[in-house]
N, C-alpha and C positions, 0 to 999 in steps of 0.2 A: 555784763557784756560791755566791752570798751565801746567808746563813743566812735572810734574809726570803724569798727567792724559793722557797727549798725548803720552808718553812712554808708558804707561800702555795699551793703544789701540793697540800698535804694539806687545806687550808681552814681554816675557823673551829675546829674541834675540836684542830688542833696548837696554835694560838694560845692557846686555853683552857688546855690541858695545860702549855704552856710558862709562862702566868701562875701557874698553880697550883704548878709545880715551884718557880718563883721565890720565891713566897710561902714554900714549905716550906723552902728553902734560907736565904734571908735576906729579910725583908720589904721593904727598899728595892729589891731586885732585882725581886720580884714587882710592886711599885708601879710601878716604871719600864717593865716590860713592859706592865702595864695601861694606863698612860699613852700609851705609844706604839701599842698597838692601838687604842685609841679615838680618839687623836689623828690616826692615818694613815687613820682610816675603815675599817680592816680588819674591825671588827666589825659595821659597818653601822648603828651607832647615831648619831644626831645627824644634822645637816644640814650639808652642806659644801659648798653651792653658792656661796658668797661672797656672799650677799644677807642683809640681815637677817633674823632668824628669824621675826619676826612678820609682816614683809612677806610672807615665804614663805607662812606659814598663812593670811593674807589673801587671797592670790592662789589658794590652794587652795579656800578656802571659796567664793571668787567663782565659780570654774570649776565647782564642785558646784552652787551656785545656778543658774548658767546651763544647766547640763545639766537640773536638775530643771525650769526653766522650758520648755526646749525639750521636755521630755517631758509636761509638763502642757499646754502651748499646742497644739502640733501644728501651728503656723503660724510663719513668719518675722517677720511684720509686727504692728504693734499691741501692745496690753497682752497679755502673756502669759497673764494670769488672766481674759481676757474670754471665751475659748472653752475654759475649763476644763470637764472633764466634770461633768455635773450628778450631785448626790447624790439627787436626786428631791425634796429639800426645799429650796423656795425661800428660805425665811428662812435656813436654814443657808448655802446658796450665796451669799446677800447678805453674811451675816456673815463667811464665808471670804473673799470678795473685798475687803471692807473691811479685814479684819485683814491680809491680804497686801499691800494697797496701803499700809496704815499701817507695815508692817515694812519695805518698800521704802523709804518716806521716812525712816524711822529710820536704815536703813542708809546712804542717801545722806547724811543729816545726819552720821553717825559718820564717814564717809570725809571729808567736809568739815572735821570738826573734826580728825581726824588729819592732814590737810594743812596746816592752820593751825598745829597743834603742831609739826610738823616744821619749817615755816617760821620759827616763833618761835624754836625750838631752834637752827637754823641761824643765825638772826641774832644770837642771844646770843653764840654762839661766834665769830662773826666780829667782832662789836662788842669783844668781850674781846680778841681777837688784836690788833685795831687800836689798843685802849688800851695793851695792852702794847708793841706796836710803837712807838707815840708816846713811851711812857715811857722807852724805852731812850736813853740818850746816843748821839749821833753818833759814829761811828769818826772821830777826828781823827789824822792822821798823826803819829808820835811826833816830838817835836822833840828835838834833840841837847841834852843837859844842858850848861849853861855851866859851865865850870870856873872857879872863882874861887882 
């Protein structure tokens, strides 16, 4: 049975103990074990879904916002804040509704900005690739050297 499978049976404490022992024996061993445990996801830290880290965070935030809207609105259609529970103070309810609408507009504008930014970055990378490709000399078949 491989050592990693045996350590996985014992869980995180075994990996931590191995890392500490590695540092005690010789620091590069400890560093290698630490890099392996973090890189393999055995410590459960970091995001290893293959997506962009910020994209993942934005998706999580959007899911939480949708959940909050569902809790606040109680209905599936229309504006989620139109039927929000009243606080008993009409001026505050109007202020809250206006602030939430403004925040939704800002969120929408920010998403549009991020999309334009990603598009510009992709276009820049593609343009530089094409410029580099155009700048390369064409592969000509080697001609036989003439002997004089």
